[in-house]
C-alpha positions as CSV (number, residue, x, y, z in Angstrom):
1,M,0.0,0.0,0.0
2,S,2.8,2.4,0.7
3,E,4.1,1.8,-2.8
4,R,0.8,2.7,-4.3
5,K,0.7,5.9,-2.3
6,A,4.3,6.8,-3.4
7,Q,3.5,6.3,-7.1
8,P,0.5,8.7,-7.2
9,A,2.5,11.2,-5.2
10,S,5.4,11.2,-7.7
11,A,2.9,11.2,-10.5
12,K,1.2,14.3,-9.0
13,A,4.6,15.9,-8.5
14,A,5.6,15.5,-12.2
15,P,2.6,17.4,-13.6
16,K,3.2,20.2,-11.2
17,A,6.8,20.5,-12.2
18,A,5.8,20.4,-15.9
19,A,3.1,23.0,-15.2
20,S,5.6,25.2,-13.4
21,K,8.0,24.9,-16.3
22,A,5.3,25.6,-18.8
23,E,4.0,28.7,-17.1
24,P,7.2,30.7,-17.4
25,A,7.5,29.7,-21.0
26,K,3.9,31.0,-21.7
27,S,4.5,34.2,-19.8
28,A,7.8,34.7,-21.7
29,K,6.0,34.3,-25.0
30,A,3.2,36.6,-24.2
31,P,4.0,40.3,-23.9
32,P,2.8,42.2,-20.8
33,A,-0.9,42.3,-20.4
34,N,-1.3,46.1,-20.5
35,A,0.9,46.8,-23.5
36,P,-0.6,44.8,-26.4
37,A,-4.3,45.4,-25.7
38,P,-4.4,49.2,-26.1
39,K,-2.0,49.1,-29.1
40,A,-4.2,46.5,-30.9
41,A,-7.4,48.3,-30.0
42,A,-6.3,51.8,-30.8
43,P,-5.8,51.4,-34.6
44,V,-9.1,49.5,-34.9
45,K,-11.0,52.3,-33.2
46,S,-9.4,55.1,-35.1
47,A,-9.6,53.5,-38.6
48,P,-13.5,53.4,-39.1
49,A,-15.6,56.5,-39.6
50,G,-17.4,55.9,-36.3
51,A,-14.2,56.5,-34.4
52,T,-13.9,60.0,-35.8
53,A,-17.4,60.7,-34.5
54,G,-16.4,59.3,-31.1
55,S,-13.3,61.6,-31.1
56,D,-15.5,64.5,-32.0
57,A,-17.8,63.8,-29.1
58,A,-14.7,63.5,-26.9
59,A,-13.6,67.0,-28.1
60,G,-16.7,68.5,-26.6
61,E,-19.0,68.9,-29.7
62,E,-22.7,68.6,-29.1
63,R,-24.7,65.6,-30.2
64,K,-27.5,66.4,-32.5
65,S,-30.9,65.4,-31.3
66,F,-34.4,65.5,-32.6
67,K,-36.2,68.8,-31.6
68,R,-39.7,69.7,-32.7
69,T,-40.3,72.7,-34.8
70,L,-43.7,74.5,-35.1
71,I,-45.0,77.4,-37.2
72,G,-47.4,79.9,-35.7
73,R,-48.5,83.5,-35.4
74,V,-47.2,85.9,-32.8
75,R,-50.1,86.9,-30.6
76,S,-48.3,89.1,-28.0
77,D,-44.9,90.9,-27.9
78,K,-45.4,92.9,-24.8
79,M,-42.8,91.0,-22.7
80,N,-39.1,91.7,-22.9
81,K,-37.3,89.1,-25.1
82,T,-40.4,86.9,-25.2
83,V,-43.2,86.5,-27.7
84,V,-46.4,84.4,-27.4
85,V,-46.9,82.2,-30.4
86,E,-50.2,80.6,-31.2
87,V,-50.0,77.4,-33.2
88,I,-53.1,76.2,-35.0
89,R,-53.2,72.5,-35.9
90,S,-55.8,70.1,-37.3
91,K,-56.7,67.1,-35.2
92,M,-59.2,64.4,-36.1
93,D,-62.1,64.1,-33.6
94,P,-62.1,60.6,-32.2
95,V,-65.9,60.3,-32.3
96,Y,-67.0,62.2,-35.4
97,K,-63.9,61.5,-37.5
98,K,-63.8,65.1,-38.7
99,Y,-60.8,67.5,-38.4
100,V,-61.1,70.1,-35.8
101,R,-58.8,73.1,-35.4
102,V,-56.8,73.0,-32.1
103,R,-55.1,76.2,-30.9
104,K,-52.2,76.2,-28.4
105,S,-50.0,79.1,-27.2
106,Y,-46.3,78.8,-26.5
107,Q,-44.0,81.4,-25.0
108,A,-40.8,81.6,-27.1
109,H,-37.6,83.4,-26.6
110,D,-36.9,86.4,-28.9
111,E,-33.5,87.7,-28.0
112,E,-33.6,91.0,-30.0
113,N,-37.3,91.8,-29.7
114,T,-37.6,91.8,-33.5
115,Y,-40.9,90.0,-34.0
116,R,-44.3,91.8,-33.8
117,I,-47.9,90.8,-33.5
118,G,-49.2,89.0,-36.6
119,D,-45.8,87.7,-37.8
120,R,-45.6,84.1,-38.8
121,V,-42.6,82.5,-37.1
122,E,-40.9,79.2,-36.7
123,I,-40.2,78.0,-33.2
124,I,-38.0,75.2,-32.0
125,E,-37.8,73.3,-28.7
126,H,-35.2,74.6,-26.3
127,R,-34.0,74.0,-22.8
128,P,-36.0,75.8,-20.1
129,L,-35.3,79.5,-20.1
130,S,-37.9,80.4,-17.5
131,K,-41.0,79.0,-15.8
132,M,-43.0,79.0,-19.0
133,K,-40.4,79.4,-21.8
134,R,-39.3,76.1,-23.5
135,W,-39.2,77.3,-27.1
136,K,-37.0,79.7,-29.1
137,V,-37.9,81.6,-32.3
138,I,-35.5,80.5,-35.1
139,N,-36.7,82.5,-38.1
140,L,-39.4,84.7,-39.6
141,V,-41.7,82.9,-42.1
142,E,-43.9,85.9,-43.1
143,R,-44.0,89.5,-41.9
144,A,-47.4,90.9,-40.7
145,V,-49.1,93.4,-43.1
146,Q,-48.5,96.9,-41.8
147,E,-51.5,99.3,-42.1
């Protein structure tokens, strides 16, 4: 029985010795873990067009997102740097299946106080500028008729 125990012990010792010899050989063949991964990954990332977009984003450029634009008439220009724009849209009535005009007013930012009552303007969604202002006037569609 002692012979049997001795054989498995020596058999176990041999693979350990082989494994210890093999491990240095593997580590010697493989370069350091931190050096090859970034070098291999960097050219792949910079080569496609998507990488340039990623580098632009890293440079601090804004991402373009979907922002609604509406066209309406200026109903009030009495506030400083603000106009009230009334947008009229057609909406189908759920019961009668006919189109009904729906009016909604938005307060929009007008930096230079250039728009007057009756002007048709285009407004775009914007970050909150005050309690009620979430829109900004981007251009004049049609000037109001002067009497």
